[in-house]
C-alpha positions in Angstrom: -16.5 5.0 35.1 -17.2 5.4 31.0 -19.3 2.7 29.6 -17.5 -0.4 28.0 -16.9 0.0 24.5 -16.9 -2.7 21.3 -15.3 -1.7 18.8 -15.5 -3.2 15.1 -13.1 -2.7 12.3 -14.4 -2.0 9.4 -12.1 -1.0 6.3 -12.2 -2.8 2.9 -9.8 -5.5 4.9 -12.2 -6.2 7.7 -15.4 -6.2 5.5 -13.6 -8.7 3.2 -13.2 -10.8 5.8 -16.9 -11.3 7.3 -16.6 -7.7 9.9 -20.0 -6.5 9.0 -21.5 -10.2 9.6 -19.9 -9.5 13.5 -21.2 -6.0 14.0 -24.3 -7.1 13.2 -24.2 -9.9 15.0 -22.9 -8.1 18.0 -25.7 -5.1 17.4 -28.4 -7.8 17.0 -27.7 -9.5 20.5 -27.2 -6.1 22.2 -30.5 -5.5 21.1 -32.3 -8.3 22.1 -30.3 -8.9 25.6 -30.5 -4.9 26.4 -27.1 -5.2 27.1 -25.2 -1.8 28.6 -22.4 -1.1 26.3 -21.7 1.5 23.7 -21.1 -0.6 20.1 -18.8 1.6 17.9 -17.5 1.1 14.3 -14.2 2.3 13.0 -11.3 1.0 10.3 -8.4 -0.7 9.9 -5.6 -0.4 12.5 -3.2 -1.9 10.2 -3.3 -5.9 11.2 -5.0 -6.8 7.8 -3.6 -10.6 8.7 -6.3 -10.9 11.6 -9.3 -9.1 10.5 -11.9 -9.6 12.0 -10.7 -7.3 14.4 -12.7 -6.3 17.3 -11.5 -4.3 20.1 -13.4 -4.4 23.7 -12.2 -1.4 26.2 -13.7 -1.5 29.8 -12.8 0.0 33.2 -9.8 -3.6 33.0 -8.6 -2.5 29.9 -8.0 -2.6 26.2 -8.4 -5.8 24.6 -7.7 -6.4 20.6 -9.0 -9.9 19.6 -8.6 -11.4 16.4 -9.9 -13.3 14.0 -13.5 -13.1 14.9 -16.4 -14.6 13.3 -20.1 -14.4 14.5 -19.9 -17.5 16.6 -16.7 -16.1 18.5 -18.7 -12.8 18.6 -21.5 -14.7 20.5 -18.5 -15.8 22.7 -16.9 -12.4 23.2 -20.5 -10.7 24.6 -21.2 -13.9 26.6 -18.0 -14.4 28.6 -15.9 -10.5 28.7 -19.3 -8.5 28.1 -21.7 -10.5 30.4 -19.4 -12.5 32.6 -16.1 -10.2 33.2 -14.2 -12.7 31.6 -11.5 -12.0 28.7 -10.8 -14.5 26.0 -7.2 -14.8 26.2 -6.4 -16.9 23.4 -8.2 -14.5 21.1 -6.0 -11.7 22.3 -4.1 -10.4 19.7 -3.3 -7.1 21.4 -2.9 -5.9 25.0 -1.2 -4.0 27.2 -2.3 -6.2 30.4 -0.4 -9.5 29.0 2.4 -10.3 26.4 0.8 -12.3 23.0 2.1 -13.4 19.9 1.5 -10.0 18.0 2.3 -7.5 20.0 5.4 -6.1 18.3 3.6 -5.4 15.4 1.4 -2.6 17.2 4.5 -1.6 19.9 7.4 -1.0 17.3 5.6 1.5 15.2 5.4 5.4 15.8 1.8 6.0 14.6 1.6 9.7 13.1 0.1 9.4 9.8 -2.1 6.7 11.1 -2.1 8.3 14.6 -6.3 7.9 14.4 -6.9 5.0 12.2 -8.7 1.8 14.2 -9.2 4.4 16.7 -12.2 6.9 15.3 -15.3 6.4 13.8 -14.1 7.5 10.4 -17.5 9.3 9.8 -17.4 11.3 12.8 -16.4 14.3 12.9 -16.6 14.6 16.5 -14.6 11.4 17.3 -12.0 13.5 14.8 -11.9 16.7 17.0 -11.7 14.9 20.0 -8.2 14.0 19.2 -6.7 16.8 18.2 -8.6 16.7 14.9 -9.1 20.4 13.4 -6.6 21.9 15.8 -3.8 22.6 13.6 -6.0 24.9 12.0 -7.2 26.3 14.8 -3.9 27.6 15.5 -3.1 28.8 12.8 -6.2 31.4 13.1 -5.9 31.6 17.1 -1.9 32.5 16.5 -2.5 34.5 13.4 0.3 32.4 11.9 0.9 33.6 8.3 1.1 31.6 5.2 4.8 32.2 5.0 4.9 30.6 8.5 3.0 27.9 8.0 5.6 26.8 5.2 8.2 27.6 7.2 6.8 24.9 9.7 6.9 22.7 6.8 10.1 23.5 5.7 11.6 22.8 9.4 10.3 19.6 9.6 11.7 17.9 6.6 8.8 16.2 5.4 9.1 15.2 2.0 6.6 14.3 -0.3 5.0 10.4 0.5 3.9 9.7 -3.2 7.5 8.4 -4.5 9.3 11.3 -5.9 10.6 12.4 -2.3 10.5 16.2 -2.8 10.6 18.6 0.1 6.6 19.6 0.7 7.9 22.7 2.4 9.8 23.7 -0.7 6.6 22.8 -3.4 4.3 25.1 -1.4 6.6 27.7 -1.1 7.1 27.9 -5.3 3.3 27.7 -5.3 3.0 30.3 -3.2 5.5 32.8 -5.1 3.5 31.8 -8.3 0.7 35.1 -7.6 -3.2 34.5 -9.3 -6.8 35.0 -8.7 -7.1 31.4 -8.8 -5.0 28.9 -7.1 -5.3 24.7 -6.7 -4.2 22.2 -4.4 -4.7 18.8 -5.5 -4.7 15.6 -3.4 -3.1 12.7 -5.4 -5.3 9.3 -4.4 -4.8 7.8 -7.2 -3.1 4.7 -5.4 -1.8 2.1 -7.9 0.5 0.2 -7.2 0.2 -3.2 -7.1 0.2 -4.5 -3.2 -0.4 -1.0 -1.9 -2.6 0.2 0.5 -1.5 2.5 2.3 -3.9 5.9 1.0 -7.2 4.0 1.0 -6.6 2.7 4.5 -5.9 6.6 5.7 -8.9 8.0 3.4 -11.2 4.8 5.2 -9.8 5.1 8.7 -9.4 9.2 9.0 -10.4 11.2 5.7 -10.4 14.1 8.2 -6.7 14.2 8.3 -6.3 14.8 4.7 -9.1 17.2 4.5 -7.4 19.0 7.1 -4.0 19.0 5.8 -5.4 20.3 2.5 -7.2 23.1 4.3 -3.6 24.1 5.4 -2.0 23.6 2.6 -4.9 25.7 0.8 -4.1 28.5 3.4 -0.2 28.4 3.1 -0.5 28.9 -1.0 -3.5 31.0 -0.8 -5.4 28.1 -2.6 -9.1 28.7 -3.7 -9.8 25.1 -4.3 -9.5 21.6 -4.0 -10.2 18.3 -5.5 -9.6 15.2 -3.9 -8.9 13.1 -7.1 -9.6 9.3 -6.4 -9.5 5.9 -7.8 -13.4 5.1 -8.1 -12.3 1.5 -7.2 -12.5 2.5 -3.8 -16.1 3.3 -2.7 -15.8 3.3 0.7 -12.7 5.6 0.6 -14.9 8.2 -1.4 -17.8 7.5 0.8 -16.0 8.6 3.9 -14.4 11.3 2.5 -17.6 12.6 1.1 -19.0 12.7 5.0 -16.0 14.2 6.1 -16.1 16.7 3.2 -20.0 17.5 4.5 -19.0 17.9 8.1 -16.3 20.2 7.7 -18.1 22.3 5.5 -21.0 22.2 8.3 -18.4 23.0 11.0 -17.4 26.3 8.8 -13.7 24.5 8.5 -14.6 24.9 4.3 -16.3 28.1 2.8 -16.1 31.3 3.2 -13.4 33.5 5.7 -12.7 29.9 7.6 -12.1 30.2 10.8 -12.7 34.6 10.9 -9.5 34.6 8.7 -10.7 37.1 6.3 -10.5 36.5 2.7 -9.7 32.6 2.9 -11.9 31.2 0.8 -12.1 27.5 0.5 -14.1 24.6 -0.9 -13.3 21.2 -2.4 -14.8 18.2 -4.0 -13.8 14.2 -5.5 -13.1 13.8 -8.7 -13.4 10.6 -9.2 -10.6 8.3 -11.5 -10.9 5.5 -14.0 -7.8 3.3 -12.9 -5.3 5.0 -14.8 -1.8 4.4 -13.7 -0.9 6.7 -15.3 -2.8 9.5 -13.5 -0.5 9.4 -10.4 1.6 11.4 -12.9 0.9 15.1 -12.0 -0.2 16.5 -15.9 -1.6 13.6 -16.8 -4.2 13.8 -13.5 -4.4 17.4 -14.1 -5.9 16.4 -17.8 -8.4 14.0 -16.1 -9.6 16.6 -13.7 -10.3 18.7 -17.1 -12.1 15.9 -18.4 -9.6 14.8 -21.0 -7.6 12.2 -21.6 -5.1 11.3 -18.8 -1.8 11.6 -20.8 0.8 13.6 -19.3 2.6 16.8 -20.9 6.3 18.1 -21.1 7.2 20.5 -18.4 8.1 23.2 -18.0 5.7 25.2 -17.3 5.4 23.0 -13.8 2.0 23.1 -12.6 3.3 25.3 -9.6 3.1 27.9 -12.4 0.7 26.5 -14.6 -1.3 23.5 -14.2 -5.8 22.8 -13.5 -7.2 25.3 -15.9 -3.6 26.7 -16.4 -3.7 28.3 -13.2 -0.6 27.7 -10.0 -1.3 24.3 -8.6 -0.3 22.1 -5.8 -0.3 18.1 -5.5 0.5 16.5 -2.7 0.0 12.6 -2.1 -2.4 11.4 0.6 0.1 10.3 3.1 1.5 13.7 2.7 -1.3 15.8 3.5 -1.9 13.6 6.7 0.5 14.3 8.4 0.7 18.2 8.0 -2.2 18.8 10.8 0.3 16.7 13.7 3.0 18.5 12.8 1.2 22.3 13.0 -0.2 21.1 16.2 3.3 19.7 17.8 5.3 21.4 15.4 8.4 20.7 13.7 11.3 20.1 15.8 9.1 17.3 17.6 8.5 16.0 13.9 12.0 16.2 12.6 12.5 13.9 15.7 12.0 11.3 14.1 13.9 9.4 11.4 17.1 10.2 9.5 19.2 13.6 8.6 17.8 13.5 4.5 14.8 11.8 5.6 12.8 13.1 8.4 9.6 11.9 9.9 8.3 8.0 9.6 6.6 6.4 6.9 3.5 3.7 6.3 4.5 0.8 4.7 1.9 -2.0 3.1 3.2 -5.3 3.6 2.6 -8.2 1.0 3.3 -11.0 -0.1 5.3 -13.9 1.3 5.2 -12.7 4.5 3.3 -13.8 8.0 1.7 -10.9 9.1 0.4 -8.8 6.5 -1.2 -5.5 6.9 0.0 -2.1 7.4 3.0 -0.5 9.4 4.0 3.1 10.3 7.7 3.0 11.3 10.4 5.9 11.6 13.0 6.4 8.7 16.0 4.9 9.1 14.6 1.3 10.2 16.3 -1.3 8.2 14.1 -3.4 5.6 15.4 -6.6 7.7 13.8 -5.2 10.7 10.3 -4.4 9.2 10.3 -8.0 7.6 11.3 -9.9 10.7 10.3 -7.8 13.6 7.2 -6.3 12.3 6.1 -8.9 9.9 7.1 -11.6 11.6 9.2 -13.4 8.7 8.5 -15.6 5.9 5.6 -17.5 5.8 6.3 -21.4 6.5 9.5 -19.9 7.4 11.2 -20.5 3.7 14.6 -18.8 2.9 13.8 -14.7 2.6 14.5 -13.9 -0.9 14.1 -10.4 -1.9 11.7 -7.7 -1.5 9.4 -5.3 -3.9 9.8 -1.6 -3.3 8.4 1.4 -5.4 5.8 -1.3 -7.0 5.7 -1.0 -11.0 8.4 2.2 -10.8 10.5 0.6 -8.2 12.4 -2.6 -8.0 13.7 -5.9 -6.4 16.1 -5.5 -3.5 17.7 -8.9 -2.2 18.3 -10.2 0.9 21.5 -9.5 1.1 20.8 -5.9 1.0 18.2 -5.9 3.3 20.2 -4.3 6.4 20.5 -1.0 5.1 18.7 2.2 5.9 14.6 2.3 5.1 15.5 5.9 3.5 15.2 7.8 0.3 18.6 7.5 -0.3 19.4 4.6 0.8 16.9 2.9 -1.0 17.6 4.5 -4.3 21.2 3.2 -3.6 19.7 -0.1 -4.6 18.2 0.3 -8.1 14.6 0.7 -6.2 12.7 3.2 -4.5 10.9 4.0 -2.0 7.8 4.9 -4.4 4.4 5.0 -1.8 5.4 2.5 0.2 4.5 -0.9 -1.0 6.5 -3.8 0.2 6.0 -7.2 -1.7 7.9 -9.6 0.1 9.1 -12.8 -1.8 10.6 -15.9 -0.7 12.7 -19.2 -2.4 10.1 -20.3 -4.4 9.8 -16.9 -6.3 11.3 -16.7 -9.9 12.6 -13.1 -10.4 12.2 -13.6 -14.4 8.5 -13.9 -13.5 8.3 -11.3 -10.8 10.2 -8.8 -13.2 7.5 -10.5 -15.9 4.3 -9.7 -13.7 5.6 -5.9 -13.3 6.4 -5.0 -16.8 3.1 -6.5 -17.6 1.1 -4.3 -15.4 3.2 -0.7 -16.7 3.2 -1.6 -20.7 -0.5 -2.1 -19.8 -1.1 1.2 -18.0 1.2 3.1 -20.9 -0.7 5.8 -22.1 1.1 5.1 -25.8 1.7 8.9 -26.2 5.7 8.2 -26.2 6.7 5.1 -28.5 9.9 4.1 -26.6 7.7 3.3 -23.8 4.9 2.1 -26.0 6.8 -0.5 -27.5 9.6 -0.3 -26.3 7.9 -2.3 -22.9 5.9 -4.3 -25.5 9.2 -5.3 -26.9 10.9 -6.3 -23.4 7.6 -8.0 -22.1 7.8 -10.3 -25.1 11.4 -11.2 -24.5 10.7 -11.8 -20.9 7.7 -14.6 -21.8 9.9 -15.9 -24.2 12.7 -16.4 -21.4 10.5 -17.9 -19.4 8.6 -20.2 -21.7 12.1 -22.1 -22.3 13.0 -20.2 -25.4 15.4 -17.4 -24.5 18.4 -17.6 -26.4 22.0 -15.4 -26.2 21.6 -12.2 -26.4 18.2 -11.5 -24.5 20.0 -10.2 -21.8 21.4 -7.9 -23.4 19.3 -6.6 -25.5 16.9 -6.3 -22.5 19.6 -4.3 -20.8 20.0 -2.0 -23.9 16.1 -1.0 -24.1 16.0 -0.4 -20.6 18.5 2.5 -20.7 17.0 3.6 -23.9 13.2 3.3 -22.5 14.2 5.4 -19.2 16.2 7.9 -21.0 13.2 8.9 -23.7 9.8 8.7 -22.0 8.6 11.7 -21.2 6.8 10.7 -17.8 8.0 8.7 -14.4 6.0 5.7 -15.7 8.3 5.2 -18.5 11.2 6.3 -16.8 10.7 3.6 -14.0 9.5 0.8 -16.3 12.5 -1.2 -16.9 13.4 -0.8 -13.0 12.0 -4.3 -12.0 14.2 -5.8 -14.9 17.1 -4.0 -14.3 17.1 -4.7 -10.5 16.9 -8.6 -11.4 19.1 -8.6 -14.0 21.5 -6.4 -11.1 21.4 -9.2 -8.2 19.7 -12.2 -10.4 21.4 -12.7 -13.1 22.2 -16.4 -12.7 18.4 -17.0 -12.6 18.3 -15.7 -16.7 21.3 -17.3 -17.1 19.6 -20.7 -15.7 16.7 -19.7 -17.9 18.3 -19.0 -21.2 21.3 -21.3 -21.2 20.0 -24.4 -19.1 16.6 -24.0 -20.1 15.6 -24.5 -15.7 13.7 -22.2 -14.0 15.4 -22.5 -10.4 12.6 -21.4 -8.4 10.4 -24.3 -9.7 8.1 -21.5 -11.1 7.9 -21.6 -14.8 6.1 -23.8 -16.0 7.1 -24.8 -19.3 10.8 -25.2 -17.9 9.5 -28.1 -15.4 9.4 -31.9 -16.0 7.4 -33.6 -13.0 8.1 -37.7 -12.3 7.3 -40.0 -9.8 9.5 -41.0 -6.8 8.9 -45.2 -6.6 9.4 -44.7 -3.0 6.9 -42.7 -2.0 4.3 -43.5 -4.5 1.4 -46.0 -3.0 -0.4 -45.8 -6.1 -3.1 -44.3 -5.2 -4.2 -43.5 -8.4 -5.1 -39.6 -7.2 -2.4 -38.4 -9.6 -3.8 -40.4 -12.6 -7.1 -38.8 -12.2 -7.2 -35.6 -11.9 -4.0 -36.0 -15.1 -5.8 -33.7 -17.9 -3.8 -35.2 -20.8 -3.9 -38.6 -19.6 -0.4 -39.3 -19.4 -0.2 -41.2 -15.7 0.1 -44.7 -16.0 0.1 -47.2 -13.1 -2.6 -49.6 -11.7 -3.6 -49.3 -8.5 -1.1 -49.9 -5.5 1.1 -50.0 -8.5 3.9 -47.5 -8.9 2.8 -44.7 -11.3 4.8 -43.3 -14.2 4.7 -39.8 -16.3 4.6 -40.0 -20.2 6.9 -36.7 -20.8 5.8 -36.2 -24.3 2.4 -35.8 -23.6 2.8 -34.7 -20.4 1.7 -30.4 -20.7 3.4 -29.4 -17.0 0.1 -28.1 -15.6 1.1 -29.5 -12.3 -1.9 -31.0 -11.0 -0.1 -34.1 -9.5 1.7 -32.1 -8.2 -0.9 -30.2 -6.2 -2.9 -33.2 -5.5 -0.1 -35.5 -4.4 -0.7 -36.5 -0.6 2.6 -38.6 -0.3 4.9 -35.9 -2.2 5.4 -38.8 -4.5 5.7 -35.9 -7.6 9.2 -34.7 -8.3 9.7 -31.3 -10.1 12.8 -30.6 -11.7 
C-alpha cells in the first residue's frame, strides 16, 4: 500500500493566498507528532478562486480541499490523517461524491496542463513518472527524422497559442528549410496581457514540458541554441525553469549528442525581459535578447530566415511548446481528435473579472464562450447580468452577451472583431462601463508603445484623450467618428502587431455598445454608473435614518442634516467621490 500523501499547491496564486504558511504548519505538525505521510509541493491546479489548496491521497481516495488556512490545516491533519475521517465540507473536488466545484475540474480536457497540480515542478523524477521526456526518447529510439517530427506536428493541426494562430508545423518547416551553421529556437514567455496568467502557471507548474518541447523543436529545425525569454516579474517561474534546465542537463537531455543522436548538440538559457509588452512581437523580442532596445523591425526578412544574431530562428510561445511532447508521445491523430476542423486540440484560458470561479481552465476548441463562463466559471458574481467578455487582451476586443454562443476557435472569435490571443478572458457584468474598459486597455497599449511608429505613438495618445474626455462628460459631436477614423489609420499604418491591434477594444465597443458612447456624449450619463464625473448622488428620504455616517465620511462636507433627520446633498459642492454611497448601510443613497 502506498503511503498517504499530503500535497500543498505552491503556485504564485496559492502563495499569495497563504499556502506557504499552510505548508509550513503541516510540516511542523508532521515533525512534532512524527506522523506517517509524505508531504509534497505542487503548483496551481487552476482552481485559483479556492486557494490555498491541499490534496490528500490515501487508501480511500483523493480529496482536494480548498480555502485552507493554518487552523483548517491543523483540523485536516487531526481528522483526515489521524482519525481517517475526511472533512466533507472542505472538499472542493473528489471522485467519491458530488461537490459544488466538481464541474470545474471534470469538464476540462488537460493536455497543456496535464501535469500542473499533479507533480512537484522542481522534480524531474516526478515529470518522468508521468511520461516526461518519453517523446524525445521515442524520437531517438525510433530514429525519427527531423521531417518525421515536423510532419507529426503538421498532422496534429497545432496552431501557435501565442495569439496569431499560425500552424506550428509550417513554422518549423520554414525554419528547417533555411540551412545555417547556427540556428536558434526561442520560447516566448513574455506574457503581458492584463488578466492573463496561462504561461506563468505552466512555467511554474510544469517547466520540463516546455524544456522538452524546445528540445524536440530544436531537433526538428536543427537548432544549436535555445533561449527562454521570460519577463522578470515571474520570479517563481524563472526559478523553476532554472532548476528544470539544470536537471535536464544533468540527465543528458541537454548537451552534446543528446540521447545518442549523433550531431544533435543543443543547450538553452533564460533571458529575463524587462516587462515591455511590445517584446511579445518576435522581432522586438529578438532585439531585446541581443541587448538592444526592444523595438520591432520591418519584415521580411522573417526570423525563420534571419532572426537572432541574423541566424535562422524559430519562436513559439509557452503553451505551444508544452503541447509538443504530448503530441509526439500520443500521436498526431490523438491530438487532432479534439477541437474543430481548423482549430485542433485544446486551449487554456485564464478566467478573470466578474466571474465566480476565477482561475485556469483547459477546454477543447469548439466549446462555446457561454459554456466556459457559466459551466466552468460558475457564472457571474452576485448573479448579475452577463454583459461582455474581453478576449485577446489589449490586442483583442469585447464580445457581447448575444454572441456568447459562438464556438471558441480562431475563425469564429476573429469574426467578432476580437482575437483568441494568448487566452485571457476578462468577464464583465451590467455594472461595467464599456467606454471605461476601452479606455483601460488603450491606456495600457499607449504606454507600452515603443514609439517607433508615428501613428501608434501619437494616434493612440489622441484616442486616449478622446475616451478620457467622454468619460469625464466632456464628449462632443464628432468624437465617435474621430475615434473610428484614428482606429483605421493606426491599424493600417503601424509596423507591428501592437499598433495594428491597439484600436480593437475601441472598435468592438463602438460596434456593439455604441449606445453607451452616445449616452455619455449626448446625455452626459454613464448607463453603468461607473464614470464618476457623470454621476449625481441623492438621498432617498424614505430610506434615510439620519445616522450621519454619510456626512461624517464626505470629504467635501456637502451633506447636511442632523442626527435622525433626513439628509440632503448639496450638488454644487459634491465632488462625485461616491464615499456616501459606499458607506451607507441602508441603501439610502441614489446614484443617477
